[in-house]
C-alpha positions as CSV (number, residue, x, y, z in Angstrom):
1,M,-56.1,23.1,-67.6
2,A,-53.6,20.6,-68.5
3,S,-55.0,17.3,-69.7
4,T,-53.6,13.9,-68.9
5,A,-53.3,11.2,-71.7
6,Y,-53.4,7.5,-71.0
7,V,-52.0,5.1,-73.6
8,S,-53.3,1.6,-73.5
9,G,-52.4,-1.4,-75.7
10,P,-52.2,-5.2,-75.6
11,S,-50.0,-6.7,-72.9
12,P,-47.6,-9.4,-73.7
13,L,-49.8,-11.8,-71.9
14,S,-52.9,-11.1,-74.0
15,H,-50.9,-11.3,-77.2
16,F,-49.7,-14.7,-76.1
17,K,-53.3,-15.8,-75.3
18,R,-54.5,-14.6,-78.6
19,R,-51.9,-16.6,-80.6
20,E,-52.1,-19.6,-78.3
21,K,-54.8,-21.5,-80.3
22,G,-53.4,-21.1,-83.7
23,A,-49.7,-21.6,-82.7
24,T,-47.9,-24.8,-83.4
25,F,-46.1,-26.7,-80.6
26,S,-42.8,-25.3,-81.4
27,H,-44.1,-21.8,-81.5
28,Q,-45.9,-22.3,-78.2
29,K,-42.7,-23.6,-76.8
30,A,-40.7,-20.7,-78.1
31,L,-43.3,-18.2,-76.7
32,F,-43.2,-19.9,-73.5
33,F,-39.7,-19.7,-73.0
34,A,-39.6,-16.1,-74.3
35,Y,-42.3,-15.1,-71.8
36,G,-40.9,-17.3,-69.1
37,A,-37.6,-15.5,-69.4
38,L,-39.1,-12.3,-68.4
39,R,-40.3,-13.8,-65.1
40,P,-37.9,-14.4,-62.3
41,S,-37.6,-17.9,-61.0
42,P,-38.7,-18.8,-57.4
43,R,-35.1,-19.4,-56.5
44,D,-34.2,-15.9,-57.7
45,L,-37.0,-14.5,-55.6
46,V,-35.8,-16.2,-52.5
47,L,-32.3,-15.1,-53.0
48,K,-33.3,-11.5,-53.7
49,S,-35.7,-11.2,-50.8
50,S,-33.1,-12.8,-48.4
51,S,-30.4,-10.4,-49.7
52,Y,-32.7,-7.4,-49.2
53,G,-33.6,-8.4,-45.7
54,R,-30.1,-9.1,-44.7
55,R,-28.0,-6.0,-43.3
56,R,-24.4,-6.0,-43.1
57,R,-23.1,-5.9,-39.6
58,P,-20.6,-3.1,-38.9
59,A,-17.1,-4.2,-38.3
60,P,-16.3,-4.5,-34.5
61,T,-14.6,-1.4,-33.2
62,R,-11.3,-2.2,-31.3
63,I,-11.5,-0.5,-27.8
64,R,-7.9,0.4,-26.8
65,P,-7.2,0.4,-23.3
66,F,-6.8,3.8,-21.6
67,S,-3.3,4.6,-20.7
68,P,-2.8,7.9,-18.9
69,V,0.3,9.8,-19.7
70,M,1.6,11.6,-16.6
71,E,3.0,15.1,-16.9
72,W,6.6,15.8,-16.5
73,Q,8.0,19.1,-15.5
74,E,11.6,20.5,-15.7
75,C,12.8,23.0,-13.3
76,S,16.2,24.8,-13.2
77,S,18.1,27.3,-11.2
78,E,21.7,28.6,-11.2
79,I,23.9,30.7,-8.9
80,E,27.5,32.0,-8.8
81,V,29.5,30.7,-5.8
82,D,32.7,32.2,-4.5
83,V,34.5,28.8,-4.5
84,P,36.3,27.1,-7.3
85,C,34.6,24.3,-9.3
86,S,36.6,21.5,-7.6
87,V,35.4,22.8,-4.1
88,A,31.7,23.1,-5.3
89,Y,31.9,19.7,-6.9
90,D,33.3,17.9,-3.8
91,C,30.9,19.6,-1.5
92,Y,27.9,18.7,-3.8
93,S,29.1,15.2,-4.1
94,D,28.5,14.5,-0.4
95,R,24.9,13.5,-0.9
96,E,24.0,12.9,2.7
97,T,24.7,16.6,3.6
98,I,22.2,17.8,0.9
99,P,19.3,18.1,3.4
100,R,21.4,20.8,5.2
101,W,20.8,23.3,2.4
102,M,18.0,21.9,0.2
103,P,14.8,22.9,2.1
104,F,12.4,20.1,0.7
105,I,14.8,17.1,1.2
106,S,14.4,15.6,4.6
107,S,17.0,12.8,4.3
108,V,19.5,11.0,1.9
109,K,21.0,7.7,2.9
110,I,23.8,6.1,0.7
111,L,23.6,2.3,0.4
112,Q,26.8,0.9,2.0
113,D,27.1,-2.1,-0.3
114,K,26.2,0.1,-3.4
115,P,27.6,3.6,-2.9
116,D,26.2,4.8,-6.3
117,L,22.6,4.2,-5.0
118,S,20.9,6.3,-2.4
119,R,17.5,6.5,-0.8
120,W,15.9,10.0,-0.7
121,S,12.9,11.3,1.3
122,L,11.0,14.5,0.6
123,K,8.8,16.2,3.2
124,Y,7.3,19.6,2.7
125,E,4.1,21.7,2.6
126,V,2.9,22.5,-0.9
127,F,0.0,24.8,-1.2
128,G,-1.3,24.0,2.1
129,R,-0.8,20.1,1.7
130,D,1.7,18.1,3.5
131,V,3.5,16.0,0.9
132,E,5.9,13.1,1.4
133,F,7.6,11.1,-1.2
134,S,10.6,8.9,-1.5
135,W,12.7,7.2,-4.2
136,L,15.9,5.2,-4.9
137,A,18.3,7.0,-7.0
138,R,21.4,6.0,-9.0
139,N,24.2,8.3,-9.6
140,M,25.4,8.2,-13.2
141,Q,29.0,8.3,-14.3
142,P,30.1,11.8,-13.3
143,I,32.5,14.2,-15.0
144,P,34.8,15.3,-12.3
145,N,34.5,19.1,-11.4
146,Q,32.0,19.4,-14.2
147,K,28.9,17.4,-13.9
148,I,26.9,15.2,-11.4
149,H,23.8,13.5,-12.7
150,W,21.3,11.0,-11.4
151,R,17.9,9.2,-12.1
152,S,15.5,7.5,-9.9
153,L,15.0,3.7,-10.1
154,E,11.9,3.4,-7.9
155,G,9.6,5.7,-6.1
156,L,8.9,9.2,-7.4
157,P,10.1,9.3,-11.0
158,N,12.8,12.0,-11.5
159,R,16.2,12.8,-12.9
160,G,18.6,15.6,-12.7
161,A,21.9,17.1,-13.2
162,V,24.2,19.7,-11.6
163,R,26.8,21.4,-13.8
164,F,29.7,23.4,-12.8
165,F,31.3,26.2,-14.9
166,P,34.5,28.1,-13.8
167,R,34.4,31.8,-13.3
168,G,37.9,32.5,-12.8
169,R,40.2,30.7,-10.2
170,S,38.1,31.2,-7.1
171,S,34.6,31.1,-8.2
172,C,32.1,29.1,-10.4
173,R,28.6,29.0,-11.8
174,I,26.3,26.2,-10.7
175,Q,23.4,25.1,-12.7
176,L,20.9,22.7,-11.3
177,T,18.2,21.0,-13.4
178,V,15.6,18.6,-12.1
179,S,12.9,16.8,-14.1
180,Y,10.0,14.9,-12.3
181,E,6.8,13.3,-12.9
182,V,4.0,15.4,-11.3
183,P,2.6,13.3,-8.5
184,E,-1.2,12.7,-8.8
185,I,-1.9,14.6,-5.6
186,L,-0.4,17.7,-7.1
187,I,-2.0,17.5,-10.6
188,P,-4.7,20.2,-9.8
189,V,-1.9,22.6,-9.0
190,A,0.6,21.5,-11.7
191,S,0.7,24.9,-13.5
192,A,1.8,26.6,-10.2
193,L,4.1,23.8,-9.1
194,K,7.0,24.6,-11.5
195,P,7.5,28.3,-10.3
196,F,7.0,27.1,-6.7
197,L,9.8,24.4,-7.0
198,E,12.2,26.7,-8.9
199,G,11.9,29.1,-6.0
200,L,12.8,26.3,-3.7
201,L,15.9,25.3,-5.8
202,A,17.0,28.9,-5.8
203,H,16.7,29.2,-2.1
204,G,18.6,25.8,-1.8
205,L,21.5,27.0,-4.0
206,E,21.8,30.2,-2.0
207,R,22.2,28.1,1.2
208,F,24.6,25.8,-0.7
209,A,26.8,28.8,-1.4
210,I,27.2,29.3,2.4
211,V,27.7,25.6,3.1
212,A,30.4,25.4,0.2
213,K,32.4,28.5,1.8
214,E,32.3,26.5,5.2
215,Y,33.5,23.4,3.3
216,Q,36.3,25.2,1.7
217,R,37.4,26.7,5.1
218,K,37.8,23.2,6.5
219,I,40.0,22.1,3.6
220,P,43.8,21.9,4.8
221,Q,45.8,24.7,3.3
222,H,49.2,23.6,1.7
């Protein structure tokens, strides 16, 4: 069995008391200050106790306002048309006839005082829901027979471009690209929205090919 040893001896206080009677005043004073230096002052006790009891407050956390970022999608489609670039470009530039061949566009109205601006309306059934949107669009500076592009100023956020590439003297390739902010009502079906809209764009370009041929036949022959 292990034994425990205790070591005892005189404490500094008892040593001070034994020598107190025979010590001179100067010795007593020295011992007093030596012994007193080992004891904390009341002021130190107050400061220490107050510091131990004080807890640091955590730095306030800055709460940033929530700003939802809406999803943008880009859809594109292209087709070859049996008309020259110049004919296809002129036909597509007539914005108010676009509802004739683009299935989901219900109307386009050019502002009389600002012909580069136009008001668009969209009405269509999307996955069993009747949706209707409108926007004001500005036609950007075009490149004749090569590019038409636009962006919305208000309403449904969107932008897009139509590019025309020659395929010989009597045909061209048309590339249509549309970017848009997914409307809140369609966010639950956003993953299926892009292929759905690209199908509509392809169908619209097929109808445009027919309209462009009719447009060409109406051009006076020289």
